Biopython code that builds the backbone (N, CA, C, O; Angstrom):
import numpy as np
from Bio.PDB.StructureBuilder import StructureBuilder

atoms = [
    (1, "MET", "N", (0.878, -1.428, 0.133)),
    (1, "MET", "CA", (0.102, -0.192, 0.219)),
    (1, "MET", "C", (0.510, 1.304, 0.184)),
    (1, "MET", "O", (1.023, 1.682, 1.237)),
    (2, "PRO", "N", (0.398, 2.246, -0.795)),
    (2, "PRO", "CA", (1.342, 3.480, -1.157)),
    (2, "PRO", "C", (0.961, 4.274, 0.367)),
    (2, "PRO", "O", (-0.096, 4.233, 0.997)),
    (3, "ASN", "N", (2.585, 5.190, 0.770)),
    (3, "ASN", "CA", (2.416, 6.120, 1.716)),
    (3, "ASN", "C", (1.639, 6.919, 1.356)),
    (3, "ASN", "O", (1.527, 7.082, 0.141)),
    (4, "LEU", "N", (0.710, 7.814, 2.390)),
    (4, "LEU", "CA", (-0.064, 8.647, 1.795)),
    (4, "LEU", "C", (0.475, 10.014, 2.826)),
    (4, "LEU", "O", (0.798, 10.056, 4.013)),
    (5, "GLU", "N", (0.395, 11.025, 1.789)),
    (5, "GLU", "CA", (0.785, 12.422, 2.357)),
    (5, "GLU", "C", (-0.141, 13.424, 2.196)),
    (5, "GLU", "O", (-0.838, 13.604, 1.197)),
    (6, "ALA", "N", (-0.125, 14.147, 3.330)),
    (6, "ALA", "CA", (-1.038, 15.363, 3.283)),
    (6, "ALA", "C", (-0.484, 16.288, 2.262)),
    (6, "ALA", "O", (0.672, 16.609, 1.985)),
    (7, "VAL", "N", (-1.798, 16.668, 1.719)),
    (7, "VAL", "CA", (-1.122, 17.708, -0.101)),
    (7, "VAL", "C", (-2.093, 18.678, 0.326)),
    (7, "VAL", "O", (-3.303, 18.453, 0.327)),
    (8, "ALA", "N", (-1.339, 20.208, 0.841)),
    (8, "ALA", "CA", (-2.219, 20.917, 0.843)),
    (8, "ALA", "C", (-3.239, 21.641, 0.040)),
    (8, "ALA", "O", (-2.808, 21.865, -1.091)),
    (9, "ALA", "N", (-4.431, 22.078, 0.237)),
    (9, "ALA", "CA", (-5.361, 22.659, -0.876)),
    (9, "ALA", "C", (-4.672, 23.849, -1.302)),
    (9, "ALA", "O", (-4.164, 24.664, -0.532)),
    (10, "PRO", "N", (-4.676, 23.935, -2.886)),
    (10, "PRO", "CA", (-4.527, 25.083, -3.374)),
    (10, "PRO", "C", (-5.165, 26.734, -3.221)),
    (10, "PRO", "O", (-6.356, 27.046, -3.228)),
    (11, "GLU", "N", (-4.339, 27.372, -3.126)),
    (11, "GLU", "CA", (-5.156, 28.813, -2.609)),
    (11, "GLU", "C", (-5.821, 29.213, -3.480)),
    (11, "GLU", "O", (-5.675, 28.869, -4.653)),
    (12, "LEU", "N", (-6.722, 30.059, -3.044)),
    (12, "LEU", "CA", (-7.483, 30.796, -4.064)),
    (12, "LEU", "C", (-7.229, 31.299, -4.937)),
    (12, "LEU", "O", (-6.600, 32.295, -4.576)),
    (13, "ARG", "N", (-7.335, 31.271, -6.403)),
    (13, "ARG", "CA", (-6.660, 31.827, -7.289)),
    (13, "ARG", "C", (-6.914, 33.558, -7.678)),
    (13, "ARG", "O", (-8.018, 34.062, -7.885)),
    (14, "PRO", "N", (-5.792, 34.167, -7.703)),
    (14, "PRO", "CA", (-5.828, 35.518, -7.907)),
    (14, "PRO", "C", (-6.886, 35.716, -8.860)),
    (14, "PRO", "O", (-7.316, 34.844, -9.614)),
    (15, "ASP", "N", (-7.417, 37.295, -8.767)),
    (15, "ASP", "CA", (-7.933, 37.641, -10.077)),
    (15, "ASP", "C", (-6.858, 38.612, -10.418)),
    (15, "ASP", "O", (-6.088, 39.025, -9.551)),
    (16, "THR", "N", (-6.800, 38.927, -11.462)),
    (16, "THR", "CA", (-5.949, 39.146, -12.203)),
    (16, "THR", "C", (-6.398, 40.456, -13.091)),
    (16, "THR", "O", (-5.571, 41.141, -13.692)),
    (17, "TRP", "N", (-7.457, 40.653, -13.096)),
    (17, "TRP", "CA", (-8.521, 41.336, -13.391)),
    (17, "TRP", "C", (-9.125, 42.607, -12.723)),
    (17, "TRP", "O", (-9.434, 43.687, -13.227)),
    (18, "SER", "N", (-9.236, 41.947, -10.839)),
    (18, "SER", "CA", (-9.591, 42.897, -10.538)),
    (18, "SER", "C", (-8.550, 42.618, -9.167)),
    (18, "SER", "O", (-9.132, 41.936, -8.324)),
    (19, "PRO", "N", (-7.580, 42.883, -8.896)),
    (19, "PRO", "CA", (-6.500, 42.565, -7.703)),
    (19, "PRO", "C", (-6.786, 42.909, -6.388)),
    (19, "PRO", "O", (-6.581, 42.460, -5.260)),
    (20, "ALA", "N", (-7.466, 44.100, -7.049)),
    (20, "ALA", "CA", (-7.567, 45.053, -5.530)),
    (20, "ALA", "C", (-8.581, 44.962, -4.592)),
    (20, "ALA", "O", (-8.627, 45.536, -3.505)),
    (21, "THR", "N", (-9.650, 43.966, -5.234)),
    (21, "THR", "CA", (-11.395, 43.699, -4.691)),
    (21, "THR", "C", (-11.635, 42.794, -3.358)),
    (21, "THR", "O", (-10.754, 41.968, -3.122)),
    (22, "THR", "N", (-12.280, 42.837, -2.837)),
    (22, "THR", "CA", (-12.787, 41.785, -2.047)),
    (22, "THR", "C", (-13.174, 40.509, -2.424)),
    (22, "THR", "O", (-13.579, 40.343, -3.575)),
    (23, "SER", "N", (-13.125, 39.686, -1.737)),
    (23, "SER", "CA", (-14.070, 38.321, -2.482)),
    (23, "SER", "C", (-15.078, 38.547, -1.669)),
    (23, "SER", "O", (-15.203, 39.122, -0.588)),
    (24, "CYS", "N", (-16.109, 37.712, -2.742)),
    (24, "CYS", "CA", (-17.901, 37.906, -2.006)),
    (24, "CYS", "C", (-18.177, 36.618, -2.435)),
    (24, "CYS", "O", (-17.405, 35.852, -3.013)),
    (25, "CYS", "N", (-19.454, 36.408, -2.077)),
    (25, "CYS", "CA", (-20.341, 35.088, -2.093)),
    (25, "CYS", "C", (-21.230, 35.495, -3.200)),
    (25, "CYS", "O", (-21.669, 36.624, -2.976)),
    (26, "ALA", "N", (-21.540, 35.134, -4.003)),
    (26, "ALA", "CA", (-22.697, 34.897, -5.502)),
    (26, "ALA", "C", (-23.523, 33.664, -5.711)),
    (26, "ALA", "O", (-23.117, 32.503, -5.748)),
    (27, "ARG", "N", (-24.583, 34.045, -5.824)),
    (27, "ARG", "CA", (-25.599, 33.336, -5.687)),
    (27, "ARG", "C", (-26.186, 33.314, -7.226)),
    (27, "ARG", "O", (-26.404, 34.372, -7.817)),
    (28, "TYR", "N", (-26.437, 31.960, -7.863)),
    (28, "TYR", "CA", (-26.383, 31.770, -9.453)),
    (28, "TYR", "C", (-28.021, 31.143, -9.587)),
    (28, "TYR", "O", (-28.282, 30.172, -8.876)),
    (29, "GLN", "N", (-28.995, 31.637, -10.395)),
    (29, "GLN", "CA", (-29.894, 31.134, -10.549)),
    (29, "GLN", "C", (-30.054, 30.936, -12.011)),
    (29, "GLN", "O", (-30.077, 31.964, -12.688)),
    (30, "VAL", "N", (-30.194, 29.535, -12.752)),
    (30, "VAL", "CA", (-29.839, 28.986, -13.806)),
    (30, "VAL", "C", (-31.028, 28.467, -14.397)),
    (30, "VAL", "O", (-31.375, 27.332, -14.071)),
    (31, "LEU", "N", (-31.854, 29.257, -15.391)),
    (31, "LEU", "CA", (-32.971, 28.368, -15.561)),
    (31, "LEU", "C", (-32.546, 27.516, -17.147)),
    (31, "LEU", "O", (-32.051, 28.260, -17.993)),
    (32, "ALA", "N", (-32.652, 26.636, -17.381)),
    (32, "ALA", "CA", (-32.200, 25.967, -18.865)),
    (32, "ALA", "C", (-33.024, 24.670, -19.491)),
    (32, "ALA", "O", (-33.671, 23.804, -18.901)),
    (33, "GLU", "N", (-32.850, 24.795, -20.429)),
    (33, "GLU", "CA", (-34.017, 23.021, -21.036)),
    (33, "GLU", "C", (-32.891, 22.082, -20.181)),
    (33, "GLU", "O", (-31.811, 22.491, -19.755)),
    (34, "ALA", "N", (-33.414, 20.774, -20.051)),
    (34, "ALA", "CA", (-32.986, 19.798, -19.156)),
    (34, "ALA", "C", (-32.456, 19.145, -20.296)),
    (34, "ALA", "O", (-33.017, 18.743, -21.315)),
    (35, "GLU", "N", (-30.844, 19.100, -19.806)),
    (35, "GLU", "CA", (-30.312, 18.312, -20.971)),
    (35, "GLU", "C", (-29.383, 17.685, -19.946)),
    (35, "GLU", "O", (-28.912, 18.321, -19.004)),
    (36, "PRO", "N", (-29.111, 16.204, -20.221)),
    (36, "PRO", "CA", (-28.239, 15.430, -19.661)),
    (36, "PRO", "C", (-26.280, 15.941, -18.961)),
    (36, "PRO", "O", (-25.611, 15.725, -17.951)),
    (37, "ALA", "N", (-26.149, 16.546, -20.039)),
    (37, "ALA", "CA", (-24.491, 17.363, -19.652)),
    (37, "ALA", "C", (-24.715, 18.739, -19.247)),
    (37, "ALA", "O", (-23.694, 19.400, -19.060)),
    (38, "LEU", "N", (-26.041, 19.420, -19.038)),
    (38, "LEU", "CA", (-25.825, 20.455, -18.480)),
    (38, "LEU", "C", (-25.319, 21.356, -16.921)),
    (38, "LEU", "O", (-24.847, 22.455, -16.631)),
    (39, "LEU", "N", (-25.778, 20.065, -16.192)),
    (39, "LEU", "CA", (-25.115, 20.257, -15.008)),
    (39, "LEU", "C", (-24.036, 20.475, -14.561)),
    (39, "LEU", "O", (-23.760, 21.302, -13.692)),
    (40, "CYS", "N", (-23.211, 19.643, -15.199)),
    (40, "CYS", "CA", (-21.577, 19.097, -15.174)),
    (40, "CYS", "C", (-21.301, 20.748, -15.513)),
    (40, "CYS", "O", (-20.990, 21.603, -14.684)),
    (41, "GLN", "N", (-21.536, 20.967, -17.180)),
    (41, "GLN", "CA", (-21.234, 22.297, -17.763)),
    (41, "GLN", "C", (-21.109, 23.650, -16.827)),
    (41, "GLN", "O", (-20.264, 24.545, -16.795)),
    (42, "VAL", "N", (-22.444, 23.385, -15.999)),
    (42, "VAL", "CA", (-22.393, 24.625, -14.987)),
    (42, "VAL", "C", (-21.440, 24.923, -13.776)),
    (42, "VAL", "O", (-20.847, 25.885, -13.288)),
    (43, "LEU", "N", (-21.711, 22.839, -13.434)),
    (43, "LEU", "CA", (-20.521, 23.174, -12.443)),
    (43, "LEU", "C", (-19.172, 22.962, -12.721)),
    (43, "LEU", "O", (-18.348, 22.712, -11.841)),
    (44, "ASN", "N", (-18.891, 23.057, -14.003)),
    (44, "ASN", "CA", (-17.142, 23.048, -14.467)),
    (44, "ASN", "C", (-16.914, 24.360, -14.623)),
    (44, "ASN", "O", (-15.736, 24.565, -14.332)),
    (45, "LEU", "N", (-17.541, 25.504, -14.987)),
    (45, "LEU", "CA", (-17.329, 26.727, -14.996)),
    (45, "LEU", "C", (-16.579, 27.318, -13.687)),
    (45, "LEU", "O", (-15.823, 28.290, -13.690)),
    (46, "PHE", "N", (-17.006, 26.395, -12.377)),
    (46, "PHE", "CA", (-16.311, 26.712, -10.962)),
    (46, "PHE", "C", (-15.358, 26.081, -10.879)),
    (46, "PHE", "O", (-14.386, 26.663, -10.397)),
    (47, "ALA", "N", (-15.214, 24.871, -11.227)),
    (47, "ALA", "CA", (-14.183, 24.069, -11.146)),
    (47, "ALA", "C", (-12.983, 24.314, -11.767)),
    (47, "ALA", "O", (-11.996, 24.050, -11.081)),
    (48, "MET", "N", (-12.794, 24.730, -12.833)),
    (48, "MET", "CA", (-11.802, 25.464, -13.589)),
    (48, "MET", "C", (-11.277, 26.628, -13.019)),
    (48, "MET", "O", (-10.125, 26.887, -13.368)),
    (49, "GLN", "N", (-11.908, 27.537, -12.094)),
    (49, "GLN", "CA", (-11.547, 28.669, -11.602)),
    (49, "GLN", "C", (-10.818, 27.704, -10.084)),
    (49, "GLN", "O", (-9.757, 28.196, -9.700)),
    (50, "TYR", "N", (-11.116, 26.934, -9.582)),
    (50, "TYR", "CA", (-11.077, 26.270, -8.448)),
    (50, "TYR", "C", (-11.599, 26.725, -7.000)),
    (50, "TYR", "O", (-11.048, 26.982, -5.930)),
    (51, "LEU", "N", (-12.711, 26.708, -7.394)),
    (51, "LEU", "CA", (-14.208, 26.970, -6.683)),
    (51, "LEU", "C", (-14.848, 25.843, -6.520)),
    (51, "LEU", "O", (-14.896, 24.984, -7.401)),
    (52, "THR", "N", (-15.473, 25.720, -5.229)),
    (52, "THR", "CA", (-16.241, 24.476, -4.689)),
    (52, "THR", "C", (-17.545, 25.208, -4.100)),
    (52, "THR", "O", (-17.564, 25.942, -3.112)),
    (53, "PRO", "N", (-18.626, 24.855, -4.913)),
    (53, "PRO", "CA", (-19.864, 25.145, -4.561)),
    (53, "PRO", "C", (-20.013, 25.390, -2.780)),
    (53, "PRO", "O", (-19.329, 24.650, -2.073)),
    (54, "GLN", "N", (-20.730, 26.220, -2.244)),
    (54, "GLN", "CA", (-21.163, 25.862, -0.869)),
    (54, "GLN", "C", (-22.791, 25.155, -0.837)),
    (54, "GLN", "O", (-23.002, 24.048, -0.342)),
    (55, "ASN", "N", (-23.462, 25.693, -1.225)),
    (55, "ASN", "CA", (-24.364, 25.165, -2.067)),
    (55, "ASN", "C", (-25.134, 25.220, -3.773)),
    (55, "ASN", "O", (-25.124, 26.266, -4.423)),
    (56, "ALA", "N", (-25.547, 24.369, -4.123)),
    (56, "ALA", "CA", (-25.893, 23.858, -5.157)),
    (56, "ALA", "C", (-27.554, 22.912, -5.009)),
    (56, "ALA", "O", (-27.775, 22.021, -4.190)),
    (57, "ILE", "N", (-28.392, 23.368, -5.911)),
    (57, "ILE", "CA", (-30.219, 22.853, -5.688)),
    (57, "ILE", "C", (-30.256, 22.539, -7.023)),
    (57, "ILE", "O", (-29.823, 23.456, -7.720)),
    (58, "VAL", "N", (-30.625, 21.550, -7.637)),
    (58, "VAL", "CA", (-31.149, 21.740, -8.779)),
    (58, "VAL", "C", (-32.219, 20.423, -8.934)),
    (58, "VAL", "O", (-32.167, 19.272, -8.499)),
    (59, "SER", "N", (-33.399, 21.288, -9.919)),
    (59, "SER", "CA", (-34.624, 20.712, -9.868)),
    (59, "SER", "C", (-35.252, 20.745, -11.570)),
    (59, "SER", "O", (-35.141, 21.767, -12.246)),
    (60, "ARG", "N", (-35.880, 19.530, -12.088)),
    (60, "ARG", "CA", (-36.306, 19.249, -13.295)),
    (60, "ARG", "C", (-37.856, 19.196, -13.527)),
    (60, "ARG", "O", (-38.565, 18.358, -12.970)),
    (61, "GLN", "N", (-38.292, 20.075, -14.319)),
    (61, "GLN", "CA", (-39.786, 19.915, -14.697)),
    (61, "GLN", "C", (-40.138, 20.211, -15.667)),
    (61, "GLN", "O", (-39.619, 21.281, -15.985)),
    (62, "ASP", "N", (-41.003, 19.712, -16.631)),
    (62, "ASP", "CA", (-41.589, 19.888, -17.889)),
    (62, "ASP", "C", (-40.258, 20.368, -19.071)),
    (62, "ASP", "O", (-40.265, 21.292, -19.884)),
    (63, "GLY", "N", (-39.282, 19.440, -18.806)),
    (63, "GLY", "CA", (-38.364, 20.244, -20.037)),
    (63, "GLY", "C", (-36.903, 21.046, -19.247)),
    (63, "GLY", "O", (-35.705, 21.192, -19.488)),
    (64, "LEU", "N", (-37.821, 21.389, -18.273)),
    (64, "LEU", "CA", (-36.659, 22.570, -18.010)),
    (64, "LEU", "C", (-35.879, 22.257, -16.333)),
    (64, "LEU", "O", (-36.517, 21.712, -15.432)),
    (65, "MET", "N", (-34.597, 22.663, -16.190)),
    (65, "MET", "CA", (-34.182, 22.577, -15.217)),
    (65, "MET", "C", (-33.533, 24.002, -14.577)),
    (65, "MET", "O", (-32.825, 24.868, -15.091)),
    (66, "ALA", "N", (-34.126, 23.842, -13.157)),
    (66, "ALA", "CA", (-33.413, 25.277, -12.662)),
    (66, "ALA", "C", (-32.652, 24.857, -11.757)),
    (66, "ALA", "O", (-33.038, 24.145, -10.830)),
    (67, "ILE", "N", (-31.441, 25.265, -11.930)),
    (67, "ILE", "CA", (-30.243, 24.977, -10.727)),
    (67, "ILE", "C", (-29.892, 26.720, -9.996)),
    (67, "ILE", "O", (-29.823, 27.790, -10.602)),
    (68, "ASP", "N", (-29.769, 26.509, -8.886)),
    (68, "ASP", "CA", (-28.984, 27.456, -7.574)),
    (68, "ASP", "C", (-27.870, 27.268, -7.137)),
    (68, "ASP", "O", (-27.809, 26.345, -6.325)),
    (69, "VAL", "N", (-26.652, 27.948, -7.425)),
    (69, "VAL", "CA", (-25.513, 27.730, -6.901)),
    (69, "VAL", "C", (-24.864, 28.843, -6.178)),
    (69, "VAL", "O", (-24.444, 29.804, -6.822)),
    (70, "THR", "N", (-24.715, 28.776, -4.523)),
    (70, "THR", "CA", (-24.052, 29.405, -4.463)),
    (70, "THR", "C", (-22.499, 29.188, -4.028)),
    (70, "THR", "O", (-22.065, 28.265, -3.338)),
    (71, "VAL", "N", (-21.805, 30.216, -4.574)),
    (71, "VAL", "CA", (-20.196, 29.867, -4.320)),
    (71, "VAL", "C", (-19.584, 31.065, -3.697)),
    (71, "VAL", "O", (-20.160, 32.146, -3.816)),
    (72, "ASP", "N", (-18.443, 30.971, -3.028)),
    (72, "ASP", "CA", (-17.702, 32.256, -2.286)),
    (72, "ASP", "C", (-16.275, 31.997, -2.370)),
    (72, "ASP", "O", (-15.781, 30.871, -2.430)),
    (73, "GLY", "N", (-15.524, 33.290, -2.374)),
    (73, "GLY", "CA", (-14.228, 32.974, -2.512)),
    (73, "GLY", "C", (-13.948, 33.557, -3.855)),
    (73, "GLY", "O", (-12.979, 33.234, -4.541)),
    (74, "LEU", "N", (-15.009, 34.588, -4.251)),
    (74, "LEU", "CA", (-14.421, 35.254, -5.857)),
    (74, "LEU", "C", (-15.090, 36.487, -5.844)),
    (74, "LEU", "O", (-16.135, 36.810, -5.281)),
    (75, "SER", "N", (-14.232, 37.197, -6.638)),
    (75, "SER", "CA", (-14.228, 39.071, -6.804)),
    (75, "SER", "C", (-15.818, 39.004, -7.700)),
    (75, "SER", "O", (-16.073, 38.203, -8.599)),
    (76, "TRP", "N", (-16.466, 39.752, -7.325)),
    (76, "TRP", "CA", (-17.850, 40.278, -8.167)),
    (76, "TRP", "C", (-17.668, 40.167, -9.747)),
    (76, "TRP", "O", (-18.441, 39.633, -10.543)),
    (77, "HIS", "N", (-16.501, 40.778, -9.994)),
    (77, "HIS", "CA", (-16.180, 40.664, -11.185)),
    (77, "HIS", "C", (-15.860, 39.205, -11.853)),
    (77, "HIS", "O", (-16.348, 38.977, -12.960)),
    (78, "ARG", "N", (-15.230, 38.426, -11.352)),
    (78, "ARG", "CA", (-15.085, 36.724, -11.843)),
    (78, "ARG", "C", (-16.584, 36.496, -11.387)),
    (78, "ARG", "O", (-17.136, 36.024, -12.381)),
    (79, "ALA", "N", (-17.275, 36.576, -10.621)),
    (79, "ALA", "CA", (-18.771, 35.986, -10.293)),
    (79, "ALA", "C", (-19.584, 36.486, -11.726)),
    (79, "ALA", "O", (-20.355, 35.815, -12.412)),
    (80, "GLN", "N", (-19.234, 37.591, -11.884)),
    (80, "GLN", "CA", (-20.255, 38.297, -13.092)),
    (80, "GLN", "C", (-19.783, 37.525, -14.951)),
    (80, "GLN", "O", (-20.561, 37.323, -15.883)),
    (81, "VAL", "N", (-18.463, 37.303, -14.902)),
    (81, "VAL", "CA", (-17.499, 36.778, -16.045)),
    (81, "VAL", "C", (-17.893, 35.079, -16.057)),
    (81, "VAL", "O", (-17.830, 34.335, -17.036)),
    (82, "ILE", "N", (-18.321, 34.717, -14.638)),
    (82, "ILE", "CA", (-19.054, 32.683, -14.894)),
    (82, "ILE", "C", (-20.394, 33.131, -15.161)),
    (82, "ILE", "O", (-20.815, 32.224, -15.879)),
    (83, "GLY", "N", (-21.372, 34.004, -15.026)),
    (83, "GLY", "CA", (-22.529, 34.305, -15.154)),
    (83, "GLY", "C", (-22.434, 34.675, -16.800)),
    (83, "GLY", "O", (-23.553, 34.741, -17.309)),
    (84, "GLU", "N", (-21.486, 34.890, -17.590)),
    (84, "GLU", "CA", (-21.710, 35.424, -18.949)),
    (84, "GLU", "C", (-21.450, 34.243, -19.309)),
    (84, "GLU", "O", (-22.296, 33.623, -19.955)),
    (85, "LYS", "N", (-20.140, 33.618, -18.953)),
    (85, "LYS", "CA", (-19.915, 32.172, -19.552)),
    (85, "LYS", "C", (-21.373, 31.249, -19.411)),
    (85, "LYS", "O", (-21.716, 30.605, -20.403)),
    (86, "MET", "N", (-22.305, 31.191, -18.048)),
    (86, "MET", "CA", (-23.394, 30.570, -18.027)),
    (86, "MET", "C", (-24.138, 30.428, -19.089)),
    (86, "MET", "O", (-24.447, 29.369, -19.635)),
    (87, "ARG", "N", (-24.522, 31.842, -19.483)),
    (87, "ARG", "CA", (-25.348, 32.370, -20.063)),
    (87, "ARG", "C", (-25.121, 32.016, -21.569)),
    (87, "ARG", "O", (-25.981, 32.135, -22.441)),
    (88, "ASN", "N", (-23.898, 31.584, -21.748)),
    (88, "ASN", "CA", (-23.470, 31.471, -23.483)),
    (88, "ASN", "C", (-23.566, 29.624, -23.517)),
    (88, "ASN", "O", (-23.129, 29.027, -24.501)),
    (89, "LEU", "N", (-23.996, 29.092, -22.690)),
    (89, "LEU", "CA", (-23.738, 28.046, -22.832)),
    (89, "LEU", "C", (-25.554, 27.237, -23.867)),
    (89, "LEU", "O", (-26.643, 27.220, -23.292)),
    (90, "ILE", "N", (-25.402, 26.821, -25.018)),
    (90, "ILE", "CA", (-26.347, 26.513, -25.498)),
    (90, "ILE", "C", (-28.135, 26.383, -25.121)),
    (90, "ILE", "O", (-29.108, 26.798, -25.751)),
    (91, "ASP", "N", (-28.027, 25.585, -23.757)),
    (91, "ASP", "CA", (-29.386, 25.304, -23.362)),
    (91, "ASP", "C", (-29.739, 26.149, -22.193)),
    (91, "ASP", "O", (-30.872, 25.997, -21.736)),
    (92, "VAL", "N", (-29.042, 26.914, -21.701)),
    (92, "VAL", "CA", (-29.386, 28.026, -20.838)),
    (92, "VAL", "C", (-30.041, 29.281, -21.556)),
    (92, "VAL", "O", (-29.634, 30.076, -22.403)),
    (93, "CYS", "N", (-31.341, 29.107, -20.792)),
    (93, "CYS", "CA", (-32.202, 30.500, -21.075)),
    (93, "CYS", "C", (-32.002, 31.697, -20.271)),
    (93, "CYS", "O", (-31.936, 32.840, -20.724)),
    (94, "SER", "N", (-31.931, 31.436, -19.331)),
    (94, "SER", "CA", (-31.550, 32.743, -18.234)),
    (94, "SER", "C", (-30.474, 32.158, -17.187)),
    (94, "SER", "O", (-30.049, 31.013, -17.030)),
    (95, "VAL", "N", (-30.153, 33.534, -16.441)),
    (95, "VAL", "CA", (-29.121, 33.494, -15.884)),
    (95, "VAL", "C", (-29.318, 34.339, -14.275)),
    (95, "VAL", "O", (-28.422, 35.183, -14.267)),
    (96, "GLU", "N", (-29.719, 34.388, -13.609)),
    (96, "GLU", "CA", (-29.667, 35.734, -12.705)),
    (96, "GLU", "C", (-28.281, 35.313, -11.584)),
    (96, "GLU", "O", (-28.092, 34.241, -11.008)),
    (97, "LEU", "N", (-27.589, 36.358, -11.548)),
    (97, "LEU", "CA", (-26.402, 36.690, -10.445)),
    (97, "LEU", "C", (-26.907, 37.265, -9.468)),
    (97, "LEU", "O", (-27.846, 37.990, -9.796)),
    (98, "GLU", "N", (-26.615, 37.247, -8.085)),
    (98, "GLU", "CA", (-26.739, 37.984, -7.065)),
    (98, "GLU", "C", (-25.421, 38.165, -6.270)),
    (98, "GLU", "O", (-24.489, 37.414, -6.556)),
    (99, "GLN", "N", (-25.228, 39.263, -5.121)),
    (99, "GLN", "CA", (-23.898, 38.992, -4.600)),
    (99, "GLN", "C", (-24.585, 39.208, -3.493)),
    (99, "GLN", "O", (-25.391, 40.134, -3.405)),
    (100, "ILE", "N", (-24.311, 38.285, -2.429)),
    (100, "ILE", "CA", (-25.066, 38.298, -0.904)),
    (100, "ILE", "C", (-24.048, 38.209, -0.193)),
    (100, "ILE", "O", (-23.039, 37.725, -0.705)),
    (101, "HIS", "N", (-24.019, 38.699, 1.337)),
    (101, "HIS", "CA", (-23.130, 38.360, 2.540)),
    (101, "HIS", "C", (-22.112, 38.635, 2.080)),
    (101, "HIS", "O", (-21.265, 37.779, 1.823)),
    (102, "THR", "N", (-21.892, 40.345, 1.789)),
    (102, "THR", "CA", (-20.969, 40.986, 1.661)),
    (102, "THR", "C", (-20.922, 42.027, 2.903)),
    (102, "THR", "O", (-21.770, 42.884, 2.657)),
    (103, "PRO", "N", (-20.423, 42.245, 3.864)),
    (103, "PRO", "CA", (-20.637, 43.286, 4.621)),
    (103, "PRO", "C", (-20.312, 44.720, 4.051)),
    (103, "PRO", "O", (-20.943, 45.769, 4.182)),
    (104, "GLN", "N", (-19.117, 44.448, 3.368)),
    (104, "GLN", "CA", (-18.665, 46.003, 2.351)),
    (104, "GLN", "C", (-19.812, 46.616, 1.363)),
    (104, "GLN", "O", (-20.327, 47.732, 1.434)),
    (105, "ALA", "N", (-20.044, 45.674, 0.513)),
    (105, "ALA", "CA", (-20.900, 45.912, -0.648)),
    (105, "ALA", "C", (-22.254, 45.946, -0.578)),
    (105, "ALA", "O", (-23.047, 45.275, 0.083)),
    (106, "ALA", "N", (-22.448, 47.114, -1.614)),
    (106, "ALA", "CA", (-24.259, 46.924, -0.946)),
    (106, "ALA", "C", (-24.787, 45.842, -1.955)),
    (106, "ALA", "O", (-24.102, 45.551, -2.936)),
    (107, "HIS", "N", (-26.039, 45.227, -1.713)),
    (107, "HIS", "CA", (-26.428, 44.212, -2.287)),
    (107, "HIS", "C", (-26.477, 44.382, -3.550)),
    (107, "HIS", "O", (-27.275, 45.264, -3.868)),
    (108, "GLN", "N", (-25.821, 43.779, -4.593)),
    (108, "GLN", "CA", (-25.989, 43.888, -6.164)),
    (108, "GLN", "C", (-26.819, 42.432, -6.797)),
    (108, "GLN", "O", (-26.867, 41.235, -6.514)),
    (109, "HIS", "N", (-27.242, 43.095, -7.525)),
    (109, "HIS", "CA", (-28.532, 42.025, -8.914)),
    (109, "HIS", "C", (-27.974, 42.099, -9.565)),
    (109, "HIS", "O", (-27.152, 43.013, -9.500)),
    (110, "VAL", "N", (-27.970, 41.315, -10.563)),
    (110, "VAL", "CA", (-27.278, 41.072, -12.313)),
    (110, "VAL", "C", (-28.476, 40.127, -12.653)),
    (110, "VAL", "O", (-28.700, 39.126, -11.972)),
    (111, "ALA", "N", (-29.488, 40.598, -14.083)),
    (111, "ALA", "CA", (-30.225, 39.340, -14.324)),
    (111, "ALA", "C", (-29.628, 39.574, -16.078)),
    (111, "ALA", "O", (-29.569, 40.554, -16.820)),
    (112, "LEU", "N", (-29.241, 38.054, -16.223)),
    (112, "LEU", "CA", (-28.255, 37.821, -17.766)),
    (112, "LEU", "C", (-29.258, 37.017, -18.426)),
    (112, "LEU", "O", (-29.595, 35.975, -17.864)),
    (113, "VAL", "N", (-29.804, 37.340, -19.553)),
    (113, "VAL", "CA", (-30.883, 37.094, -20.504)),
    (113, "VAL", "C", (-30.568, 36.229, -21.869)),
    (113, "VAL", "O", (-30.104, 36.955, -22.748)),
    (114, "ALA", "N", (-30.675, 35.181, -22.161)),
    (114, "ALA", "CA", (-29.988, 34.708, -23.802)),
    (114, "ALA", "C", (-31.163, 35.380, -24.174)),
    (114, "ALA", "O", (-32.217, 35.560, -23.564)),
    (115, "GLY", "N", (-30.679, 35.807, -25.596)),
    (115, "GLY", "CA", (-31.669, 36.160, -26.392)),
    (115, "GLY", "C", (-30.986, 36.449, -27.766)),
    (115, "GLY", "O", (-31.665, 36.807, -28.730)),
]
sb = StructureBuilder()
sb.init_structure("model")
sb.init_model(0)
sb.init_chain("A")
sb.init_seg("    ")
for serial, (resi, resn, name, xyz) in enumerate(atoms, 1):
    if name == "N":
        sb.init_residue(resn, " ", resi, " ")
    sb.init_atom(name, np.array(xyz, "f"), 0.0, 1.0, " ", f" {name:<3s}", serial, name[0])
structure = sb.get_structure()
């Protein structure tokens, strides 16, 4: 049996576009056509940034899939970029992005709709 060694978790990836901004918690509400690969595609956008969602709720009804994901440890700018990438996924109908739990910033809400 191989020796197991402790591996340090990677640090949060710095946001080179907005290095001076503080991290926030973002909530994404995605409405899309219910396609088998869609959930993996949405969650992969976070994985590529070394982000792990705090919470993910998915429901499917009448050919539509509702995905609600909460992620912390990213800048508001990066949250918006990820939201735009979600909006560009072929099966996505709409994306709503909300900044939550930020003591320094005001409560911000952005709606991104494909069209």
